[in-house]
C-alpha positions in Angstrom: 0.1 0.1 0.1 1.6 3.2 -1.1 0.9 6.7 0.9 -2.0 7.8 -1.2 -3.9 4.6 -0.7 -2.9 4.6 3.1 -4.3 8.2 3.4 -7.6 7.4 1.6 -8.0 4.3 3.7 -7.4 6.3 6.9 -9.9 9.1 5.8 -12.8 6.7 5.3 -12.2 5.0 8.7 -12.8 8.3 10.5 -15.7 10.7 10.5 -16.0 13.2 7.8 -14.6 16.2 9.3 -11.5 14.2 10.5 -11.3 12.6 7.0 -11.1 16.1 5.4 -8.3 17.1 7.7 -6.3 14.1 6.8 -6.6 14.7 3.1 -6.2 18.4 3.4 -3.0 17.8 5.4 -1.8 15.5 2.7 -2.3 18.0 0.1 -0.8 20.7 2.2 2.3 18.6 2.7 2.6 17.8 -1.0 2.6 21.7 -1.7 5.2 22.6 1.1 7.7 24.9 -0.4 11.2 23.4 -1.0 14.0 24.4 1.6 17.5 25.8 0.4 20.2 23.4 -0.9 17.8 21.2 -2.5 16.1 20.2 0.6 19.5 20.2 2.3 20.7 17.7 -0.2 17.7 15.4 0.3 18.1 15.0 3.9 14.8 14.5 5.5 15.9 15.0 9.2 17.5 18.2 8.4 14.7 19.6 6.5 12.3 18.9 9.4 14.7 20.3 11.9 15.0 23.4 9.8 11.1 23.9 9.6 10.6 23.0 13.0 9.4 25.7 15.4 9.5 23.5 18.6 12.3 23.5 21.2 14.9 20.6 20.7 17.9 19.2 22.4 21.1 21.2 22.6 23.1 19.0 19.8 20.1 19.3 17.3 19.5 23.0 18.3 23.2 23.5 17.2 22.7 21.6 13.9 19.6 23.8 13.3 21.8 27.1 13.7 24.2 25.7 11.3 21.5 25.2 8.8 20.3 28.6 9.2 23.9 30.1 8.8 24.9 27.8 5.9 22.0 29.1 3.7 22.1 32.7 4.7 24.1 34.6 1.7 24.6 37.4 4.1 26.8 35.4 6.3 30.5 35.5 5.9 32.1 32.8 3.7 34.1 31.2 6.5 31.0 31.0 8.8 28.9 29.4 6.3 31.9 27.1 5.5 32.2 26.1 9.2 28.8 25.4 9.4 29.1 23.2 6.4 31.8 21.2 7.6 29.9 20.6 11.0 26.7 19.5 9.1 28.9 17.2 7.1 30.5 15.5 10.3 27.0 15.2 11.8 25.5 13.4 8.9 28.6 11.2 8.5 28.4 10.5 12.4 24.6 9.1 11.9 25.7 6.9 8.9 26.1 3.3 9.5 29.7 2.4 8.9 30.2 1.1 5.2 26.9 2.4 3.8 27.4 4.7 1.0 23.9 5.6 0.8 21.2 5.9 3.1 17.6 6.6 2.2 16.4 10.1 3.3 19.9 11.0 4.3 22.2 13.5 2.7 25.8 12.4 1.8 28.5 14.0 3.8 30.6 14.4 0.5 28.0 17.2 -0.6 28.6 19.1 2.7 32.3 18.9 2.6 32.3 20.0 -1.1 30.0 22.9 -0.4 32.5 23.8 2.4 35.4 23.7 -0.1 33.5 25.9 -2.6 33.2 28.4 0.3 37.0 28.4 0.6 37.4 26.0 3.7 40.6 23.8 3.5 39.2 21.8 6.3 36.2 20.8 4.0 38.7 20.2 1.3 40.6 17.4 3.3 37.5 16.2 4.7 36.3 15.7 1.3 39.2 13.6 0.1 39.0 11.5 3.4 35.3 10.7 2.5 36.4 9.6 -1.1 39.0 7.5 0.5 36.8 5.8 2.9 34.3 5.1 0.1 37.2 3.0 -1.6 38.1 1.4 1.6 41.4 3.4 2.1 42.9 5.7 4.5 46.0 7.8 4.6 48.4 6.7 7.6 50.6 9.4 8.7 52.8 10.1 11.9 55.3 13.0 11.3 57.5 11.6 14.4 57.9 8.2 12.8 58.1 9.0 8.9 57.9 12.2 7.2 56.1 10.7 4.4 52.4 9.5 4.5 51.4 5.8 3.4 48.1 4.9 1.7 46.6 1.9 3.2 43.6 -0.5 2.5 41.1 -1.8 5.1 40.3 -5.7 5.0 42.2 -8.6 3.9 42.5 -9.8 0.3 44.1 -12.9 -1.5 46.8 -11.4 -3.7 46.0 -7.9 -2.8 47.7 -5.4 -5.0 49.5 -2.2 -3.7 46.8 0.2 -2.9 46.7 2.9 -5.5 45.1 6.4 -5.2 42.2 7.3 -7.5 42.4 10.4 -9.8 39.3 12.0 -8.2 40.9 11.8 -4.5 44.2 13.2 -6.0 42.2 16.0 -7.7 40.4 16.7 -4.3 43.9 17.3 -2.6 44.8 19.4 -5.5 41.9 21.5 -5.0 42.5 21.7 -1.3 45.9 23.2 -2.0 44.4 25.7 -4.5 41.9 26.6 -1.6 45.0 27.2 0.7 46.5 29.3 -2.0 43.4 31.8 -1.8 44.4 32.6 1.6 47.8 33.6 1.2 47.1 37.5 0.4 45.4 37.5 3.9 48.2 35.8 5.9 45.9 33.0 6.6 43.8 35.2 8.9 41.4 33.2 11.2 43.2 29.9 10.5 43.8 27.7 13.7 46.2 24.5 14.0 43.6 22.4 12.4 43.3 24.5 9.2 47.1 24.5 9.0 47.3 20.7 9.5 44.7 20.1 6.5 46.2 22.5 4.2 49.8 20.7 4.8 48.1 17.3 4.5 46.6 18.3 1.1 50.1 19.6 -0.2 52.0 16.6 1.1 49.4 14.0 0.0 49.1 15.5 -3.4 52.8 15.4 -4.0 53.5 12.1 -2.5 50.7 9.8 -3.3 50.6 9.6 -7.0 47.6 7.9 -9.1 48.2 5.6 -11.9 48.5 7.0 -15.5 45.4 7.0 -17.4 45.7 5.5 -21.0 44.2 8.8 -22.4 46.2 11.1 -20.3 49.0 13.0 -22.2 50.8 14.1 -19.0 52.2 11.8 -16.4 51.1 12.4 -12.7 54.8 13.0 -11.9 55.1 15.7 -14.6 52.0 17.3 -13.4 53.3 17.7 -10.0 56.7 19.1 -11.1 54.7 21.6 -13.0 52.4 22.4 -9.9 55.6 23.0 -7.6 55.9 26.4 -9.3 53.2 27.7 -7.1 52.9 24.8 -4.3 56.5 25.5 -3.2 56.2 29.1 -2.3 52.6 28.3 -0.8 54.2 25.5 1.1 57.0 27.7 2.6 54.5 30.3 3.8 52.3 27.5 5.4 55.5 26.2 7.2 56.2 29.6 8.7 52.7 30.4 9.8 52.0 26.9 11.0 55.0 27.0 13.4 53.4 29.9 15.2 50.4 27.8 16.1 52.4 25.6 18.5 54.4 26.0 21.7 57.8 25.0 20.2 57.7 26.7 17.0 61.3 26.0 16.2 61.1 22.4 16.6 57.7 22.0 14.6 59.3 24.3 11.7 62.4 22.0 11.6 60.1 19.0 11.4 58.0 20.4 8.7 61.0 21.5 6.7 62.4 18.1 7.0 59.0 16.7 5.7 59.5 19.1 2.7 63.0 17.8 2.0 61.8 14.1 2.2 59.0 14.8 -0.3 61.4 16.4 -2.8 63.7 13.6 -2.5 60.9 11.2 -3.1 60.1 13.2 -6.3 63.5 13.2 -7.4 63.9 9.5 -6.7 60.6 8.8 -8.7 61.8 10.8 -11.6 65.2 9.0 -11.8 63.8 5.5 -11.0 60.2 5.3 -12.2 58.1 2.8 -10.5 57.6 -0.3 -12.3 54.1 -1.2 -13.4 51.9 -2.8 -10.8 51.3 -6.4 -11.3 50.3 -9.3 -9.3 53.0 -10.0 -6.8 55.0 -13.2 -7.1 55.5 -15.6 -4.1 58.6 -14.5 -2.1 61.6 -16.9 -2.7 62.5 -18.8 0.3 65.7 -16.9 2.2 68.6 -19.1 2.4 70.4 -16.6 4.9 69.6 -13.8 7.0 68.9 -10.6 5.3 68.9 -7.7 7.5 66.5 -4.7 6.8 67.9 -0.9 7.0 67.8 -0.7 10.5 69.7 -4.0 11.3 73.3 -5.0 10.9 75.1 -8.1 11.4 78.0 -7.7 14.0 79.8 -11.0 13.0 79.5 -11.7 9.2 81.9 -14.7 9.3 82.1 -17.9 11.1 83.1 -18.1 14.9 85.6 -21.0 15.0 84.7 -23.6 17.5 86.9 -24.8 20.4 88.0 -28.3 21.2 87.0 -27.6 24.8 83.4 -28.6 25.6 82.7 -26.0 28.2 84.2 -23.3 26.0 82.2 -24.6 23.0 79.0 -23.9 25.1 80.1 -20.5 25.9 80.6 -19.7 22.3 77.4 -20.6 21.2 75.8 -17.7 23.1 77.8 -15.4 20.6 76.0 -17.0 17.5 73.3 -14.4 17.9 76.1 -11.9 16.6 75.9 -13.6 13.3 72.2 -12.7 12.9 70.7 -9.2 12.1 70.6 -7.1 15.2 68.4 -4.1 15.5 70.0 -0.6 16.0 68.7 2.3 18.0 67.2 4.8 15.8 67.1 8.8 16.0 64.1 10.3 17.8 62.2 12.8 15.8 63.6 16.4 15.5 61.0 17.9 18.0 62.2 15.4 20.5 65.7 16.1 19.8 65.1 19.7 20.6 63.3 18.8 23.7 66.2 16.5 24.6 68.7 19.4 24.2 66.5 21.7 26.6 66.6 18.9 29.1 70.3 18.4 29.0 70.7 22.5 29.4 68.3 22.3 32.3 70.2 19.4 34.0 73.9 20.6 33.2 73.6 24.4 32.8 77.3 24.7 33.2 78.1 22.5 30.2 76.5 24.5 27.2 79.6 24.2 25.0 79.5 20.2 25.4 75.8 20.2 24.8 76.0 22.3 21.6 78.8 20.1 20.2 76.9 16.8 21.0 73.4 18.0 19.8 74.5 19.9 16.6 75.9 16.6 15.2 72.7 14.5 16.2 70.5 17.3 14.8 72.5 17.4 11.6 72.2 14.0 11.0 68.6 13.7 11.8 67.7 16.9 9.6 69.2 15.0 6.7 67.2 12.0 7.0 69.5 9.8 8.9 67.4 7.3 10.9 70.0 5.1 12.6 71.2 6.7 15.7 75.0 7.7 15.4 77.5 10.7 16.3 81.1 11.4 15.9 83.2 10.3 19.2 83.6 13.2 21.7 86.2 14.0 24.4 85.0 15.6 27.4 87.8 17.3 29.1 87.7 18.9 32.6 88.7 18.6 36.3 87.7 15.4 38.3 84.2 15.4 39.7 82.5 18.0 37.3 79.9 15.5 36.1 81.5 14.3 32.5 80.6 10.4 33.1 77.1 11.5 34.4 76.4 13.7 31.3 77.4 10.9 29.0 75.0 8.4 30.7 72.2 10.8 30.9 72.7 11.5 27.1 72.4 7.8 26.4 69.2 7.5 28.5 67.6 10.3 26.8 68.8 9.0 23.4 67.2 5.5 24.3 70.5 3.5 23.6 72.0 1.3 26.3 75.4 2.4 27.7 78.3 1.0 29.9 81.3 2.6 31.4 84.8 1.2 30.2 87.2 2.6 33.0 90.6 3.0 31.5 92.4 4.4 34.5 95.1 2.2 35.3 94.6 -0.1 32.3 98.0 -1.4 31.1 97.0 -3.8 28.5 94.4 -4.4 25.6 92.5 -7.4 27.2 89.4 -5.5 27.9 89.4 -3.8 24.4 90.6 -6.9 22.2 89.6 -9.7 24.3 91.7 -12.5 26.0 93.1 -15.3 23.9 91.5 -18.9 24.3 93.0 -21.3 26.6 93.6 -18.9 29.3 91.6 -19.0 32.7 90.3 -15.5 32.2 89.5 -15.7 28.5 86.4 -13.5 27.2 85.6 -11.5 24.2 86.1 -7.7 24.1 83.8 -5.7 26.4 82.1 -4.1 23.3 81.2 -7.4 21.7 80.1 -8.9 24.9 77.9 -5.8 25.8 76.4 -5.9 22.4 75.6 -9.6 22.8 73.9 -9.0 26.2 71.8 -5.9 25.1 71.0 -7.1 21.5 71.5 -3.7 20.2 74.1 -2.7 17.6 74.9 0.9 18.5 75.1 1.2 22.1 77.0 4.1 23.9 80.5 3.3 25.2 81.7 5.7 27.9 85.5 5.6 27.7 86.3 7.0 31.3 89.6 8.4 32.2 91.2 7.9 28.9 94.3 9.9 29.8 95.2 7.5 32.5 95.8 4.4 30.3 99.2 3.2 29.9 101.2 0.5 28.2 103.3 -1.2 31.0 104.3 -4.7 29.5 105.8 -5.1 26.1 103.5 -7.9 25.1 100.4 -6.6 26.9 99.8 -3.8 24.2 98.9 -0.2 24.4 95.3 0.4 25.3 95.4 4.0 23.7 96.9 2.5 20.5 93.8 0.0 20.6 91.4 2.6 20.6 92.6 4.1 17.4 91.0 1.2 15.6 87.7 1.5 17.6 87.3 5.4 16.8 88.1 4.9 13.2 84.9 3.7 11.3 86.7 2.0 8.5 88.9 0.0 10.9 86.2 -0.7 13.5 84.1 -2.5 10.7 86.7 -5.2 10.5 87.7 -5.2 14.3 89.5 -8.3 15.2 88.3 -9.9 18.4 91.0 -12.0 19.9 88.6 -14.3 21.6 86.2 -15.0 19.0 89.0 -15.3 16.4 86.9 -13.4 13.7 86.1 -10.0 12.4 83.4 -7.9 14.1 81.4 -4.9 12.8 81.8 -2.1 15.6 81.5 0.9 13.4 78.0 1.7 14.5 78.9 2.1 18.3 78.8 5.6 19.7 81.6 6.9 22.0 81.9 9.5 24.6 85.7 9.8 26.3 86.4 11.7 29.4 89.7 13.0 30.3 91.3 15.4 33.0 93.9 16.8 30.5 94.9 16.8 26.8 98.5 16.6 27.4 98.9 12.7 28.1 97.0 11.9 24.9 98.9 11.2 21.7 98.1 13.2 18.6 96.8 10.2 16.6 94.1 9.6 19.3 93.1 13.1 19.4 92.7 13.3 15.9 90.0 10.7 16.2 88.0 12.6 18.9 86.3 16.0 19.3 87.7 17.6 22.5 85.3 19.9 24.2 86.0 21.6 27.6 83.6 20.7 30.3 83.9 23.2 33.1 83.4 23.1 37.0 79.9 24.1 38.0 79.5 27.4 39.8 77.6 28.2 43.1 74.4 29.2 41.1 74.3 25.5 39.8 74.0 24.0 43.5 70.3 23.5 43.3 70.3 21.9 39.8 73.1 19.4 40.8 71.2 18.4 44.0 68.1 17.8 42.2 70.1 15.6 39.7 71.8 13.8 42.6 68.4 13.1 44.5 66.9 11.8 41.2 69.7 9.4 40.6 69.4 8.1 44.2 65.7 7.6 43.7 66.4 5.7 40.6 69.2 3.6 42.3 67.1 2.9 45.2 64.0 2.1 43.4 61.9 5.2 45.0 59.3 7.1 43.2 60.1 10.6 41.9 60.0 13.2 44.7 60.8 10.4 47.4 64.0 12.2 48.4 64.3 15.8 49.3 66.5 18.4 50.9 65.6 21.3 53.1 67.0 24.7 52.2 69.2 24.6 55.3 70.7 21.2 53.8 71.1 22.8 50.4 73.1 25.6 51.7 75.5 23.1 53.5 76.6 21.5 50.2 76.6 24.9 48.3 80.0 25.0 46.1 81.0 21.2 46.1 81.8 19.6 43.1 78.9 17.0 41.9 80.9 13.9 43.1 81.6 15.5 46.4 78.1 16.6 46.7 76.7 13.1 46.2 78.8 11.9 49.2 77.7 15.0 51.2 73.8 14.4 50.4 74.0 10.8 51.4 75.6 11.7 54.6 73.1 14.5 55.3 70.1 12.2 54.6 71.3 9.6 57.1 72.6 12.2 59.7 69.5 14.4 59.8 67.2 11.2 60.0 69.2 10.2 63.1 68.7 13.8 64.6 64.9 13.4 64.1 65.0 9.8 65.7 67.0 11.3 68.6 64.4 14.1 69.0 61.5 12.0 68.9 63.0 10.0 71.9 
């Protein structure tokens, strides 16, 4: 039974006056004037809401306000655009997941397209994301992990092809960048962080995620993007400068966006030199006959570790077979985190700004140019005893997220710790570097070469430890470092080294040439509070106490003022114990 049959049957079942009202009501409903935007793109709920004069719940009242704004030509374009985006998201939230069409409901795509036509870059990106969702796709992106976005598909398929972006989606990103271009002359007035993020996403996605070439197209997608860079690049630079002002750490965010821009340019250059092959059904991967490390893994021992005739020693050697398999490397944190790391070190070691500058400039330069594997040139911290050199190196390692160990060279008179001990001796063992990497399963830990100036060669057959360091600190030689105990070459070229010394006079020139000396001064009286805070935090970690578990009174801080960090640690420990006893005696 259709609507007319139902209305006629209902009119016959009631008295004449009521029947007339029913029929007249049906006629009046058929003659209602159309509301704007083609009855809000055919959305019955929004049409009823717009025409309703009754009070309604707050969310619906907000949507009614948006309906009034979006169809009022006297309102400013950005106000109407924001209302269109809000209505599109409202419709999108009501739509069952996976349904492209719902009877009596509008399409979010229509609202986002209207917002884009009203110069909303947020609506432009929302339209592209809606088109992606209709194809079961999405763009995955995390600036801290990878500067480039990645197109992904939902669901599992057999012989699934690599996901390809369609031309209408690429065109949506292109038009989003064109919308951002219209706001340049007004210096992006009224934009917030979301708007800048949407504009940058449109630019990066358009340049990075290329569609396949149409058979009838005369220009390839790569050529189109090269031509569009004539206006996209200056727009992009202005977006980066303006977007950085929307965040707290403007310099770090700006550096991350510049890094992303460089990555996109490198990607386009690489595609131009090495065009991607046609996308075909992937062949089954061949069976690997040997371990093949990925770019973030290295093999420490590429050769064979000779076995031993001694059974116990053979069992001990087996644990080092793991060095013949790909071993993970610690990676660089994002540029933003590196800037935060530098600020943390400056707060904890304010008297060592020169050392912080030398170390962080190396790390930031590598990360800014796309290096992902953590690394830095060897550094030599030179200063008086007890100034915090070793603790600085340990704290740097903790913040970078790579393991560290201290190799105390004071009094070392041979190379056993650095080269290993020959098999057959009771004290036989591999070098400390190889041993530590086997324990931590990390190929680029940080080794702290402490008191490097106090190592001496005493016996003619024991070797000179300072000379043994020459191979370790030279990447070419470290790549083929000979471990005496394992009797094979080891790749130690990825290790990080921070050496400490009280003087430069006791170091030979060949060793100095492999290190970057930097002065590590003695802290002043004004640094007492900072040092005390660091000492207490170290004790809390060592004693397994929660942060803030140890404190000193202002009177106690005055008592340790002017002491060197090492002496201050002893004094703080004594104060904590002595004052606890005083309280105990007072109670009794």
